[in-house]
C-alpha positions as CSV (number, residue, x, y, z in Angstrom):
1,Q,-27.5,-48.4,70.8
2,V,-25.3,-45.5,71.6
3,Q,-25.8,-43.1,74.5
4,L,-24.5,-39.6,74.5
5,V,-24.3,-37.2,77.5
6,E,-23.3,-33.6,77.1
7,S,-22.1,-31.2,79.7
8,G,-20.5,-27.8,79.9
9,G,-23.3,-25.4,78.8
10,D,-23.7,-22.3,80.8
11,S,-24.7,-18.6,80.8
12,V,-21.7,-16.5,79.7
13,R,-21.0,-13.0,78.7
14,A,-20.2,-12.1,75.2
15,G,-16.5,-12.6,74.5
16,G,-16.2,-15.4,77.0
17,S,-15.2,-19.1,76.5
18,L,-16.7,-22.4,77.2
19,R,-15.8,-26.0,76.7
20,L,-18.5,-28.5,76.0
21,S,-18.0,-32.2,76.6
22,C,-19.8,-35.3,75.3
23,S,-19.3,-38.8,76.6
24,A,-20.4,-41.8,74.5
25,S,-21.3,-45.2,75.9
26,G,-23.0,-48.3,74.7
27,N,-22.0,-49.7,71.3
28,V,-19.1,-47.3,71.0
29,D,-17.1,-49.5,68.6
30,S,-19.8,-48.9,66.0
31,I,-19.3,-45.1,66.1
32,A,-17.9,-43.5,63.0
33,T,-18.4,-39.7,63.0
34,L,-18.7,-37.9,66.4
35,G,-19.5,-34.2,66.6
36,W,-21.8,-31.4,67.5
37,F,-24.9,-29.7,66.2
38,R,-26.7,-26.6,67.6
39,Q,-30.1,-25.2,67.4
40,G,-30.9,-21.6,68.3
41,S,-34.3,-20.4,69.3
42,G,-36.6,-20.4,66.3
43,K,-33.8,-21.8,64.1
44,Q,-33.1,-25.1,62.4
45,R,-30.6,-27.4,63.8
46,E,-27.2,-26.9,62.1
47,V,-24.0,-28.8,62.1
48,V,-21.1,-27.2,64.1
49,A,-18.2,-29.6,63.8
50,D,-17.4,-33.3,63.6
51,V,-14.5,-35.8,63.6
52,T,-14.2,-38.9,61.5
53,P,-12.8,-42.2,62.6
54,T,-9.5,-41.2,61.0
55,G,-9.4,-38.0,62.9
56,Q,-10.4,-35.7,60.1
57,E,-12.1,-32.6,61.4
58,T,-14.8,-30.6,59.7
59,L,-16.0,-27.3,61.0
60,A,-18.8,-25.1,59.8
61,D,-17.7,-21.8,58.3
62,F,-19.1,-19.7,61.2
63,T,-16.8,-21.5,63.6
64,K,-13.6,-20.5,61.9
65,G,-11.1,-19.0,64.3
66,R,-13.3,-19.4,67.4
67,F,-14.3,-23.1,67.7
68,A,-12.2,-26.2,68.1
69,I,-13.2,-29.8,68.2
70,T,-11.2,-32.5,69.9
71,R,-12.0,-36.2,69.9
72,D,-10.6,-38.6,72.5
73,F,-10.8,-42.0,70.9
74,G,-9.6,-43.8,73.9
75,Q,-12.2,-42.3,76.3
76,D,-15.0,-42.1,73.7
77,K,-15.4,-38.4,74.2
78,V,-15.6,-35.3,72.1
79,Y,-15.1,-31.8,73.2
80,L,-16.0,-28.4,71.7
81,Q,-14.0,-25.4,72.7
82,I,-15.7,-22.0,71.9
83,N,-13.8,-18.8,72.3
84,G,-15.0,-15.3,71.8
85,I,-18.6,-16.3,72.3
86,R,-21.1,-14.1,70.4
87,P,-24.8,-13.6,71.1
88,E,-25.6,-15.6,67.9
89,D,-23.8,-18.6,69.5
90,A,-26.7,-18.9,72.1
91,A,-28.3,-22.3,71.4
92,A,-28.8,-25.8,72.6
93,Y,-25.7,-27.8,71.6
94,Y,-26.3,-31.4,70.8
95,C,-23.7,-34.2,70.6
96,H,-24.2,-36.4,67.5
97,A,-22.9,-39.8,66.7
98,R,-23.2,-41.7,63.4
99,A,-22.8,-45.4,63.9
100,F,-22.8,-48.3,61.5
101,W,-23.8,-51.9,62.0
102,Q,-25.3,-54.4,59.7
103,V,-24.4,-52.0,56.9
104,Y,-26.9,-49.4,58.1
105,A,-26.2,-46.0,59.4
106,H,-27.7,-45.0,62.7
107,D,-27.8,-41.5,64.2
108,F,-27.8,-40.8,67.9
109,W,-28.3,-37.6,69.8
110,G,-27.6,-36.4,73.3
111,Q,-30.1,-34.4,75.3
112,G,-28.4,-31.1,74.6
113,T,-26.6,-28.6,76.7
114,L,-27.6,-25.0,76.7
115,I,-25.5,-21.9,76.1
116,S,-27.0,-18.5,76.8
117,V,-25.1,-15.3,76.1
118,S,-25.4,-11.9,77.7
119,S,-23.9,-8.8,76.2
């Protein structure tokens, strides 16, 4: 099993910045991809960004120029920096890990950390 704990969500004004953190524990050696999803009110969960075991980063189109993802392989953590926050960024942000053992893929989720945006 893999446990994920997020932190850093807050209520911010539009244009502000936040840094979300996620710490992984448990069977961390099995983790391949580590990243973030988000789910706004009344919306489907969508991928934000992730980092592969080789350090390759993938970011959703809506993040370009405002979001950055960083993975600390030594500390089993992943961070999401969000700058120039917009009202549409308001959502619950979930840390996600895809792990592999016994040739099967396993998906794990954190409990979510909430960002609310005021204009």
